[in-house]
N, C-alpha and C positions, 0 to 999 in steps of 0.2 A: 359240153359247153360249161364254162364256169359261170358262177353267179354274177361276176363282174361284167362279163360280156352280155348276159341276159339283161341286167339292169341298165346297161348303156343303151342297148337296143330299145328297151322300154321307154327310157327318158327321151331319146331322140325321135322315135317314131310314134309310139302308142300314146304317150302323154299329150302331145299337141292335137292329135285326132280327138281324144276324149275331151280336152278343153274346148275345142271347136264345137263339138256336138252339144256340150253343156251350155255354151254361150248361145247357140242357135235356139235351143229349147227355152232358155231363160228369156231371151228377147221376145220370142213368140208368146210366151206366157204373159209377160208384162204388157206386150202390145195388145193382146186381146182383152186384158183386164183394165186398161187405162182409158181415160177420157180423151177428148179431142186435144186438149192442151197437153196432156201427158204424151200423146202420140207425137206431137210436134217436138217436144223436148227429146224424146227417144230418137227421132229422125235427125235432129240437129246434133245430138251426141254421137250418133253413128257416122254422120258426115264428117264431123271434126276428127273422130278417131281414124277414119279412112284417109283423110288428108294428112294427118300427122304420120300415119303408118307409111304412106307412099313417100312423103318427104324424107322420113328417116331411112327408108330403104334406098332411095336415090342417093342420099348423103353417104351412107355406108358403102355403097357400090363404088362411088367415085372418090372416096377418101383414101 
């Protein structure tokens, strides 16, 4: 296998998995170390990110 194929596989498959795992651990860390107000802000941010992500996905599918 050439280095180009290996790097393409890494970027397409491994990198998103690593980013997801890091995001989950980061959110978990900040959630356990935050106050009640901080937890509300984290929850609102995650809800907004979810709504934006779903809207963008639907837009890109139908566009």
